[in-house]
C-alpha positions as CSV (number, residue, x, y, z in Angstrom):
1,M,23.1,-7.1,30.6
2,P,20.2,-9.2,31.9
3,T,16.7,-8.8,30.0
4,D,15.4,-6.7,32.9
5,T,18.0,-4.2,32.4
6,L,17.2,-3.9,28.7
7,P,15.2,-1.0,27.8
8,P,11.4,-1.5,27.8
9,L,11.2,-0.9,24.1
10,S,14.2,-3.5,23.6
11,R,12.4,-5.8,26.0
12,Q,9.1,-5.7,24.0
13,F,10.7,-6.2,20.6
14,I,12.7,-9.3,21.6
15,A,9.8,-10.7,23.0
16,H,7.6,-10.2,20.1
17,F,10.1,-11.6,17.8
18,G,10.3,-14.4,19.9
19,E,6.5,-15.3,19.4
20,M,6.8,-14.6,15.9
21,G,9.8,-16.8,15.3
22,S,7.3,-19.7,16.3
23,K,5.0,-18.5,13.6
24,W,7.7,-18.2,11.0
25,G,9.2,-21.9,11.7
26,I,12.1,-21.0,14.1
27,N,11.8,-21.5,17.8
28,R,11.4,-18.6,20.2
29,T,14.8,-18.7,21.5
30,V,16.2,-18.1,18.2
31,G,13.9,-15.3,17.3
32,Q,14.8,-13.5,20.6
33,I,18.6,-14.1,20.0
34,Y,18.1,-12.3,16.4
35,A,15.9,-9.7,17.9
36,L,18.8,-8.8,20.1
37,I,21.4,-9.1,17.6
38,F,19.4,-6.9,15.2
39,I,19.0,-4.2,17.6
40,S,22.4,-3.9,19.0
41,R,24.7,-1.1,18.3
42,R,27.5,-3.4,18.1
43,A,28.3,-7.1,17.5
44,L,27.8,-9.2,20.6
45,N,29.6,-12.3,21.7
46,A,27.6,-15.6,22.8
47,D,28.0,-14.9,26.4
48,E,26.8,-11.3,26.0
49,I,23.8,-12.6,24.3
50,A,23.2,-15.2,27.2
51,E,23.6,-13.0,30.0
52,A,21.2,-10.2,28.3
53,L,18.4,-12.9,27.4
54,E,19.2,-15.2,30.5
55,F,19.6,-18.3,28.2
56,S,21.9,-20.8,28.8
57,R,25.1,-20.6,26.8
58,S,24.3,-23.9,25.1
59,N,20.9,-22.4,23.7
60,V,22.5,-19.5,22.8
61,S,25.3,-21.3,20.7
62,M,22.7,-23.5,18.8
63,G,20.5,-20.5,18.1
64,L,23.6,-18.7,16.6
65,K,24.5,-22.0,14.5
66,E,20.7,-21.9,13.2
67,L,21.1,-18.1,12.6
68,Q,24.5,-18.7,10.6
69,G,22.7,-21.4,8.6
70,W,20.2,-19.1,7.5
71,R,22.7,-16.4,7.0
72,L,20.8,-13.7,9.1
73,V,24.1,-13.1,11.6
74,Q,27.7,-12.4,10.5
75,L,30.5,-13.8,12.4
76,R,33.1,-11.2,13.4
77,H,36.4,-11.2,15.1
78,Q,37.9,-8.5,17.3
79,P,41.5,-7.8,17.8
80,G,43.3,-9.3,20.8
81,D,39.9,-11.4,21.6
82,R,39.3,-15.0,20.7
83,R,35.6,-14.8,21.0
84,E,33.4,-14.8,18.1
85,Y,31.1,-11.6,17.8
86,F,28.0,-11.7,15.8
87,E,26.0,-9.0,14.2
88,A,22.8,-8.7,11.9
89,P,23.5,-7.0,8.3
90,S,22.8,-3.4,8.5
91,D,20.5,-3.4,5.6
92,V,17.0,-4.5,6.1
93,W,16.6,-4.7,2.6
94,E,19.6,-7.4,2.4
95,I,18.1,-9.1,5.5
96,F,14.8,-9.4,3.6
97,R,16.6,-10.6,0.5
98,V,18.5,-13.2,2.2
99,L,15.4,-14.6,4.3
100,A,13.5,-14.7,1.0
101,E,16.2,-16.7,-0.6
102,E,16.7,-19.1,2.0
103,R,12.9,-19.8,2.3
104,R,12.6,-20.2,-1.3
105,R,15.7,-23.0,-1.3
106,R,14.1,-24.6,1.5
107,E,10.5,-24.6,0.8
108,I,9.7,-23.3,-2.5
109,E,12.2,-25.1,-4.4
110,P,11.4,-28.9,-3.3
111,T,7.8,-28.0,-3.8
112,L,8.5,-26.8,-7.5
113,S,10.7,-29.9,-7.8
114,M,7.8,-32.3,-6.4
115,L,5.2,-30.6,-8.7
116,R,7.4,-31.0,-12.0
117,M,7.9,-34.7,-11.3
118,A,4.0,-34.8,-10.6
119,L,3.3,-33.2,-13.9
120,L,5.6,-35.8,-15.7
121,E,3.6,-38.7,-14.7
122,K,0.7,-40.0,-16.9
123,P,-2.3,-39.9,-15.2
124,G,-4.3,-43.5,-14.8
125,S,-7.7,-42.0,-14.0
126,D,-10.0,-38.9,-14.4
127,E,-9.6,-38.3,-10.8
128,E,-5.7,-38.2,-11.4
129,R,-5.9,-36.1,-14.4
130,H,-8.1,-33.5,-12.4
131,A,-5.6,-33.7,-9.7
132,Q,-2.7,-33.1,-12.0
133,R,-4.7,-30.0,-13.6
134,R,-4.9,-28.6,-10.1
135,M,-1.1,-29.0,-9.5
136,R,-0.3,-27.5,-13.0
137,E,-2.1,-24.5,-11.8
138,M,-0.4,-24.5,-8.5
139,Y,3.0,-24.8,-10.4
140,E,2.4,-22.1,-12.9
141,L,1.3,-19.8,-10.0
142,I,4.6,-20.5,-7.8
143,D,6.6,-20.3,-11.0
144,R,5.3,-17.0,-12.0
145,L,5.7,-15.7,-8.7
146,M,9.3,-16.8,-8.4
147,K,10.1,-15.1,-11.9
148,W,8.5,-12.0,-10.6
149,F,10.4,-12.2,-7.3
150,D,13.6,-12.7,-9.3
151,D,12.9,-9.6,-11.3
152,V,12.4,-7.5,-8.2
153,Q,15.6,-9.0,-6.5
154,R,17.5,-7.6,-9.6
155,L,16.1,-4.0,-8.7
156,A,18.4,-1.7,-6.8
157,P,16.9,-1.6,-3.2
158,E,15.6,2.3,-3.8
159,T,13.7,1.1,-7.0
160,A,12.2,-2.0,-5.3
161,M,11.0,0.2,-2.6
162,Q,9.5,2.9,-5.3
163,L,8.0,-0.4,-6.7
164,M,6.2,-1.6,-3.5
165,G,5.2,2.1,-2.9
166,M,3.6,2.1,-6.4
167,G,1.0,-0.8,-5.3
168,S,-2.2,0.9,-5.0
169,T,-1.3,3.0,-8.3
170,V,-0.5,-0.2,-10.1
171,T,-3.9,-1.7,-9.2
172,K,-5.9,1.5,-10.1
173,V,-4.1,1.5,-13.6
174,L,-4.9,-2.3,-14.0
175,E,-8.6,-1.6,-13.3
176,L,-8.8,1.3,-15.5
177,K,-7.5,-0.9,-18.4
178,D,-10.1,-3.7,-17.5
179,K,-12.6,-1.0,-17.7
180,L,-11.3,0.5,-21.1
181,T,-11.2,-3.2,-22.7
182,G,-14.0,-4.4,-21.2
183,S,-12.2,-7.4,-19.7
184,R,-12.8,-8.2,-15.9
185,A,-10.0,-9.3,-13.7
186,R,-10.9,-12.5,-11.9
187,K,-11.1,-11.7,-8.1
188,P,-10.2,-14.3,-5.5
189,G,-12.7,-15.7,-3.4
């Protein structure tokens, strides 16, 4: 099933995911492979993916290895078939959770570790004390966000969706609290 035989809506989604992949730190090919697997009704093998997207088999193999490294595709075997088949988790909340965990492990944890080490250093000048204060602010914000994220991760998906749906309501309640107590929330900007 070459790309031109994919339905237009599927082609559009796959193309968009390829473009977005580069903005998310993965290459276009990997994004397109993932999009095809995500929308597929069944697990696909590498040859089917290569044919559908008109990619070389080696590019597909490398892309599948990367997606497996991110834990975004699952390997399946079919009886009587020696080929490996790949599918995306069916639960989109699970996909989001895995992606967020991987980004945290690859990007946020090293940053927190570097900031912790920098905060242990004894500043040697006013400039370094200022830089360290700014780093502490960054560390505290990221650390607080990660603790909140951990709390959200422990929620059942239905509860997390309810929490997200309450976003504007929670904001209004906090604004009312500020009016009643006379405190003002600091607005970014």
